[in-house]
C-alpha positions in Angstrom: 87.8 13.1 5.3 85.2 10.7 6.7 83.9 13.5 8.8 83.5 15.7 5.8 81.8 12.9 3.8 79.4 12.2 6.7 78.6 15.9 6.9 77.9 16.0 3.2 75.6 13.0 3.4 73.7 14.4 6.3 73.2 17.6 4.3 71.9 15.7 1.3 69.6 13.7 3.6 68.3 16.9 5.2 67.7 18.5 1.9 66.0 15.4 0.6 63.7 15.2 3.6 63.0 18.9 3.2 62.1 18.4 -0.5 60.0 15.3 0.2 58.2 17.1 2.9 57.6 20.0 0.6 56.4 17.6 -2.1 53.9 16.0 0.3 52.7 19.4 1.5 52.2 20.5 -2.1 50.3 17.3 -2.9 48.1 17.8 0.1 47.4 21.3 -1.0 46.5 20.2 -4.5 44.2 17.5 -3.1 42.2 19.8 -0.7 42.2 23.2 -2.4 39.6 24.4 -4.9 39.9 22.8 -8.3 40.3 24.5 -11.6 36.8 23.6 -13.1 35.0 26.7 -14.2 31.7 25.1 -15.2 30.1 22.1 -13.7 30.3 18.9 -15.7 28.5 15.5 -15.6 31.2 12.8 -15.2 30.2 9.4 -16.6 32.0 6.4 -15.0 31.3 3.3 -16.9 31.1 -0.2 -15.4 34.5 -1.8 -15.2 36.4 1.6 -15.3 39.3 2.3 -12.9 40.7 5.4 -11.2 43.4 5.8 -13.8 40.8 6.2 -16.6 38.7 8.5 -14.4 41.7 10.7 -13.5 42.6 11.1 -17.1 39.1 12.0 -18.0 38.9 14.6 -15.2 42.2 16.1 -16.3 41.1 16.3 -19.9 37.9 18.1 -18.9 39.9 20.5 -16.7 38.4 19.3 -13.5 41.7 18.5 -11.8 45.2 19.9 -12.3 47.2 16.7 -11.9 46.0 13.2 -12.6 48.9 11.5 -10.8 48.2 13.3 -7.5 44.5 12.4 -7.9 45.3 8.7 -8.3 47.9 8.7 -5.5 45.4 10.4 -3.2 42.7 7.8 -4.0 45.2 5.0 -3.3 46.4 6.6 -0.1 42.9 7.1 1.2 41.9 3.5 0.2 39.2 4.8 -2.1 40.4 3.4 -5.5 38.7 0.1 -5.0 35.4 1.9 -4.0 34.9 3.5 -7.4 31.3 3.4 -8.5 29.8 3.3 -11.9 27.3 6.0 -12.7 26.9 9.7 -13.7 28.2 12.2 -11.2 27.9 15.9 -10.9 31.3 17.6 -10.5 30.6 21.1 -9.4 32.5 24.3 -10.3 35.7 24.5 -8.3 35.3 21.1 -6.7 38.5 19.9 -5.0 40.1 16.5 -5.7 38.9 15.4 -2.2 35.3 16.3 -3.0 35.4 14.6 -6.4 36.8 11.4 -4.9 34.1 11.4 -2.3 31.4 11.9 -5.0 32.5 9.0 -7.2 33.2 6.5 -4.4 30.4 7.0 -1.9 26.8 5.9 -2.4 27.0 5.0 -6.1 23.7 6.9 -6.8 24.0 9.0 -9.9 23.7 12.7 -9.2 23.4 13.9 -12.8 22.7 12.6 -16.3 19.3 11.2 -17.3 16.1 10.8 -15.3 12.8 9.2 -16.3 9.9 10.5 -14.3 6.5 8.8 -14.3 3.8 11.4 -13.4 0.6 10.0 -12.2 -2.1 12.7 -12.5 -5.8 13.0 -11.8 -6.7 13.0 -15.5 -3.7 11.4 -17.2 -0.4 9.6 -16.6 2.6 11.1 -18.3 6.2 10.0 -18.8 9.0 12.5 -19.0 12.6 11.9 -20.0 14.9 14.6 -18.7 18.6 15.5 -18.7 20.4 17.5 -16.0 22.2 20.5 -17.4 25.3 20.7 -15.3 25.7 24.5 -16.0 22.3 25.4 -14.7 21.6 22.4 -12.5 18.1 22.3 -14.1 16.5 19.3 -15.7 15.6 19.8 -19.3 12.9 17.7 -21.1 14.2 15.4 -23.8 10.8 13.7 -24.4 7.3 13.8 -22.8 4.5 11.5 -23.7 1.4 9.5 -22.6 2.3 5.9 -23.1 -1.4 4.9 -23.3 -2.1 7.2 -26.3 1.2 7.9 -28.0 4.1 6.0 -29.5 7.0 5.5 -27.2 9.9 7.8 -28.4 13.4 6.5 -29.1 14.8 8.7 -26.3 12.8 6.7 -23.7 14.0 3.4 -25.0 17.6 4.6 -25.1 17.6 5.9 -21.6 15.9 2.7 -20.3 18.9 0.7 -21.6 21.4 2.9 -19.8 22.5 1.5 -16.4 22.9 4.9 -14.7 19.4 6.3 -15.6 17.6 7.5 -12.5 13.8 6.9 -12.0 11.2 8.9 -10.2 7.5 8.4 -9.6 5.4 11.6 -8.9 1.9 11.4 -7.5 -0.4 14.4 -7.9 -2.7 15.4 -5.0 -6.2 14.0 -5.5 -5.4 10.8 -7.4 -7.3 7.7 -6.4 -5.7 4.5 -5.2 -7.1 2.7 -8.3 -5.4 5.2 -10.6 -2.1 4.8 -8.8 -2.2 1.0 -9.0 -3.2 1.0 -12.7 -0.4 3.5 -13.5 2.2 1.4 -11.6 1.2 -1.7 -13.5 2.0 0.1 -16.7 5.5 1.2 -15.7 7.9 -1.2 -17.4 10.7 -0.2 -15.1 9.0 -1.9 -12.2 8.3 -5.6 -11.5 6.0 -7.7 -9.4 2.3 -8.1 -9.0 -0.1 -5.9 -6.9 -2.4 -8.2 -5.0 -4.9 -5.6 -3.8 -5.6 -1.9 -4.1 -4.6 0.1 -1.0 -7.4 1.7 0.9 -8.5 5.0 -0.5 -6.6 8.0 0.9 -3.7 5.9 2.2 -1.1 6.8 -0.5 0.9 10.0 0.0 1.0 12.3 -3.0 4.7 13.0 -3.4 7.8 12.3 -5.5 9.5 8.9 -5.0 12.9 7.8 -6.2 12.8 4.2 -7.4 15.2 1.8 -9.1 14.8 -0.2 -12.3 13.4 -3.6 -11.3 12.0 -2.5 -8.0 8.9 -4.3 -6.8 5.6 -2.5 -7.2 4.3 -3.7 -3.9 7.4 -2.1 -2.2 6.7 1.2 -3.9 3.1 1.1 -2.7 4.3 0.3 0.8 6.6 3.3 0.8 3.6 5.5 -0.3 1.5 4.1 2.5 4.2 4.5 5.1 4.6 8.1 4.3 0.9 8.8 4.3 0.5 7.1 7.7 3.2 9.4 9.2 1.4 12.5 7.7 -1.9 11.3 9.1 -0.5 10.7 12.6 1.2 14.1 12.6 -1.9 16.0 11.4 -4.1 14.3 13.9 -1.8 15.1 16.8 -1.8 18.8 15.8 -5.6 19.2 15.4 -7.5 22.1 16.7 -9.8 21.6 19.7 -13.5 21.3 19.1 -13.5 19.9 15.6 -16.4 17.6 14.6 -14.0 14.8 13.8 -14.0 11.7 15.9 -11.0 9.9 14.5 -8.0 10.1 12.1 -10.2 8.2 9.6 -12.8 11.0 9.6 -10.0 13.6 9.3 -8.7 11.7 6.2 -12.1 11.7 4.6 -12.6 15.4 5.1 -9.0 16.1 3.8 -9.8 14.1 0.6 -13.0 16.2 0.0 -11.0 19.5 0.5 -8.4 18.2 -1.9 -11.0 17.5 -4.6 -12.8 20.8 -4.1 -10.0 23.3 -4.7 -6.8 23.5 -6.5 -6.0 26.9 -5.0 -3.6 26.5 -2.1 -4.8 29.7 -0.4 -8.4 28.5 -0.3 -7.9 25.2 1.5 -8.4 26.7 4.9 -11.7 28.4 3.8 -13.0 25.3 2.1 -12.2 23.3 5.2 -14.1 25.9 7.3 -17.2 25.6 5.2 -17.4 21.8 5.8 -16.5 22.1 9.5 -19.3 24.7 9.9 -21.8 22.5 8.0 -20.9 19.5 10.1 -21.3 21.5 13.3 -24.7 22.8 12.2 -26.0 19.4 11.0 -26.1 20.5 7.4 -25.5 18.1 4.5 -22.1 18.7 2.9 -23.5 18.8 -0.6 -20.2 18.5 -2.4 -20.0 17.4 -6.1 -16.8 15.4 -5.8 -18.4 12.9 -3.4 -21.2 12.4 -6.0 -18.6 11.8 -8.7 -16.9 9.2 -6.5 -20.2 7.4 -6.1 -20.4 7.1 -9.8 -16.9 6.2 -10.7 -15.8 4.5 -7.5 -12.5 6.2 -8.1 -11.8 4.3 -11.3 -10.7 7.2 -13.5 -12.2 10.7 -14.0 -15.9 11.2 -14.9 -14.9 13.2 -18.0 -18.2 15.1 -18.1 -20.6 17.2 -16.0 -22.8 15.6 -13.4 -26.4 14.8 -14.4 -29.3 15.9 -12.2 -30.3 12.2 -11.8 -26.8 11.5 -10.4 -27.1 14.3 -7.9 -30.4 12.7 -6.6 -29.2 9.1 -6.7 -28.5 7.5 -3.4 -24.9 6.2 -3.0 -22.9 5.8 0.2 -20.8 8.9 -0.9 -23.5 11.2 -2.2 -23.4 14.1 0.3 -26.5 15.6 -1.2 -28.4 12.6 0.1 -26.5 11.3 3.2 -25.8 13.2 6.4 -22.3 13.9 7.6 -19.2 12.5 6.0 -19.1 9.7 3.4 -17.8 6.3 4.6 -14.4 6.5 3.0 -12.0 9.1 1.5 -12.7 9.9 -2.2 -9.0 10.4 -3.1 -5.5 10.6 -1.7 -5.1 14.0 -0.1 -1.8 15.8 0.1 -0.1 17.3 3.1 -1.7 20.7 2.8 -5.2 19.3 2.7 -4.6 17.2 5.8 -3.3 20.3 7.6 -6.4 22.3 6.5 -8.7 19.6 7.8 -7.3 19.9 11.3 -6.7 23.6 11.2 -9.5 25.3 9.2 -9.8 29.0 9.1 -12.2 30.6 11.6 -15.1 31.7 9.4 -18.9 31.7 9.3 -19.0 30.5 5.7 -21.4 27.6 4.9 -21.5 28.1 1.1 -19.1 28.4 -1.8 -19.3 28.4 -5.6 -16.8 28.8 -8.5 -16.0 32.4 -9.2 -14.7 32.0 -12.8 -11.0 32.6 -11.9 -10.3 29.1 -10.8 -11.1 29.9 -7.2 -14.4 30.2 -5.3 -16.7 32.8 -3.9 -17.7 32.1 -0.2 -20.8 33.1 1.6 -22.4 33.0 5.0 -26.0 33.2 4.0 -28.1 31.5 1.3 -29.1 34.9 -0.1 -25.5 35.9 -0.6 -24.7 32.5 -2.0 -27.5 32.7 -4.6 -26.1 36.0 -5.8 -22.7 34.3 -6.2 -24.3 31.5 -8.1 -26.1 33.9 -10.4 -22.7 35.6 -11.2 -21.2 32.2 -11.9 -24.1 31.3 -14.2 -23.4 34.5 -16.2 -19.7 33.7 -16.5 -20.6 30.1 -17.7 -22.9 31.5 -20.3 -20.3 34.0 -21.5 -17.7 31.2 -21.7 -20.1 29.0 -23.7 -21.1 31.8 -26.1 -17.4 32.6 -26.8 -16.5 28.9 -27.3 -14.2 28.6 -24.3 
């Protein structure tokens, strides 16, 4: 009798262990395998929320198959207490393991709202954007110039949301004065700017920032990135260039940046200036004259006057020999690269061609023909009201 009872108990124990093992294996499979979500979603985790609330939300949205397994897995892996507040992108088919990793790691929102401050050559613009989880593209909610337009409600609302992300984008060719003035106007930043960074020493790029970040720290990040670019460009320079230092390279790169907005032309524009420097010719480039007038404090907003072309300033390359004493803007990566690796040409002249690009020439005679064509295009544009 006792032997039979012991045998039955052993059988029950074995079956129980088998079932428990199967349950654990099933739970592990549910945890690691592809999830049921068919379309990506943006999961919002509010401050003070817990894994129970999050698991229910995920189950309701069809992102996980079992909220209980999700909570148990988070507890078992010691991630429950690491839950972060924010907006998190849950991708199509994401596993429970991937979702837990997403909402307990850095705490940086990966979807939701973004406010982008765009600092351009002629204007500063603010864009409020929302990430569409289905397309993974940001869509504009509002776009405005705070110095000229009323601040829309969408901007104010997103500024009050804790999980809104912030980005500052610098266009190639902006001046350091323009950057500092724009940063001063950004209400998401704090702190004073004691001095304007040296011209050319801010890297045009996109920067993630946080609400309340110090303006000086943002400027330092821009300077650090530009210094790395300068160092890398100088190290990769061609032999025989008429440039004595990284500082001269930066000056030339800034002129290239202001002379053309066509990426394919930068190497040719660089070749014109390098050829002129090698031949002892004046650079004769309008952007340097403009900088002598404005000192980089905004755009000129009109054409140059003949008197300004003749006026002597440290930057007027119609008057001075060689390069001006400082950069005239903050050049981007491509212009730095063009300055140290110009195309091999015999060009020493160029003029606008009416398409947004330039016509290049090796001789003055050829250049004069190109200028005549440009004058005809200008006259046609003026007569048609363009």
